[in-house]
VEXDREN-2710 file (C-alpha; in Angstrom, 1 decimal):
% VEXDREN-2710
k/r/px/py/pz
1/MET/105.0/91.3/103.9
2/ASP/108.2/90.0/102.2
3/PHE/107.8/87.4/99.4
4/ASP/109.0/83.9/100.2
5/PRO/109.0/81.5/97.2
6/LEU/108.7/78.6/99.6
7/THR/105.1/79.7/100.6
8/LEU/103.9/78.7/97.1
9/LYS/102.4/75.3/96.2
10/TYR/104.7/73.3/94.0
11/ASP/104.0/70.0/92.3
12/ALA/105.8/66.8/93.3
13/ASN/108.8/67.8/91.2
14/GLY/109.1/71.2/93.0
15/LEU/107.7/73.1/90.0
16/ILE/105.0/75.7/89.5
17/PRO/103.4/76.7/86.2
18/ALA/104.2/80.3/85.1
19/ILE/102.2/82.1/82.4
20/ALA/104.1/84.9/80.7
21/GLN/102.0/87.9/79.7
22/ASP/103.0/91.1/77.9
23/HIS/102.5/93.8/80.5
24/ALA/101.6/96.4/77.9
25/THR/99.1/94.5/75.7
26/GLY/97.9/91.7/78.0
27/GLU/98.8/89.1/75.3
28/VAL/99.6/85.7/76.7
29/LEU/103.0/84.8/75.4
30/MET/103.9/81.4/76.8
31/MET/103.8/79.0/79.6
32/ALA/106.8/77.5/81.3
33/TRP/107.9/76.1/84.7
34/MET/109.6/77.7/87.6
35/ASN/110.9/76.4/90.9
36/ALA/111.9/78.4/94.1
37/GLU/115.4/79.0/92.9
38/SER/114.3/80.3/89.4
39/LEU/111.9/82.6/91.1
40/THR/114.7/83.9/93.4
41/ARG/116.9/84.5/90.4
42/THR/114.1/86.2/88.5
43/ILE/113.4/88.6/91.3
44/ALA/117.1/89.3/92.0
45/SER/118.1/89.9/88.3
46/GLY/114.9/91.2/86.7
47/GLN/115.4/88.7/83.9
48/VAL/112.8/86.0/83.9
49/THR/114.4/82.6/84.6
50/TYR/112.5/79.3/84.2
51/TRP/113.4/75.7/84.9
52/SER/113.8/73.6/81.8
53/ARG/112.4/70.1/82.4
54/SER/114.0/68.7/79.3
55/ARG/117.5/69.9/80.2
56/SER/117.1/69.8/84.0
57/ALA/118.6/73.3/84.1
58/PHE/117.9/76.9/84.7
59/TRP/116.8/78.8/81.6
60/ALA/117.1/82.6/81.5
61/LYS/114.7/83.5/78.8
62/GLY/116.7/85.0/75.9
63/GLU/120.2/84.0/77.0
64/THR/120.9/82.4/73.6
65/SER/118.2/84.0/71.4
66/GLY/118.4/87.6/72.7
67/HIS/114.6/87.4/73.1
68/VAL/114.7/88.5/76.7
69/GLN/111.8/88.8/79.2
70/ARG/112.3/91.5/81.7
71/LEU/110.1/91.2/84.8
72/VAL/107.6/93.9/85.3
73/GLU/105.3/92.3/87.9
74/LEU/104.9/88.8/89.4
75/ARG/101.4/87.8/90.4
76/ILE/100.3/84.7/92.4
77/ASP/96.9/83.1/91.9
78/CYS/94.5/82.6/94.7
79/ASP/95.5/79.0/95.3
80/ARG/99.2/79.9/95.3
81/ASP/99.8/77.1/92.7
82/CYS/100.2/79.2/89.5
83/LEU/102.1/82.3/88.6
84/LEU/101.4/85.2/86.2
85/VAL/104.7/86.7/85.0
86/ARG/104.0/90.1/83.5
87/VAL/106.9/90.9/81.3
88/ASP/108.5/93.3/78.8
89/GLN/109.3/91.0/75.9
90/THR/112.1/91.6/73.4
91/GLY/111.4/89.8/70.2
92/PRO/109.3/86.7/69.8
93/ALA/108.6/84.6/73.0
94/CYS/108.1/81.3/71.2
95/HIS/110.9/79.1/70.0
96/THR/109.1/78.9/66.6
97/ASN/109.9/82.6/66.2
98/ARG/106.4/83.7/66.8
99/ARG/105.3/86.4/69.2
100/SER/103.3/84.0/71.3
101/CYS/103.4/80.2/71.7
102/PHE/99.5/80.3/71.5
103/PHE/99.3/80.6/67.7
104/THR/97.0/77.7/67.0
105/ALA/93.2/78.3/67.4
106/VAL/90.4/75.7/67.2
107/ARG/87.7/77.2/65.1
108/ASP/84.6/75.3/63.9
109/GLY/86.3/72.0/64.9
110/ALA/89.5/72.7/62.9
111/GLU/93.0/73.9/63.9
112/VAL/93.9/77.3/62.4
113/VAL/97.4/78.8/62.6
114/THR/96.8/82.5/63.5
115/ALA/100.4/83.8/63.3
116/ASP/103.4/83.3/61.1
117/PRO/107.0/83.4/62.3
118/MET/108.4/86.9/62.6
END
């Protein structure tokens, strides 16, 4: 069966959450938004492309930083309203220059930073 991005369940703004995961380690790197066109671009080019809500524009990950995400596998959750984007990540995924955007843990009721910038 061919993949049709229009069969997914998008929110009222035409967006779907996409969780980027390192395909080799399983580490969760970041969460961003995609729409049908960014999915089409990602599949066609192999470079993960998101939709930037703040800029209202397509955002090919790494186009300015060089921290590119190459698509390894795209997975769709059971409700078809969330994506898992398994990637080969070059450099840090987070704009804070950390490997992952999930560098703050809550431990014993306190926030703890678990990773320094690279």
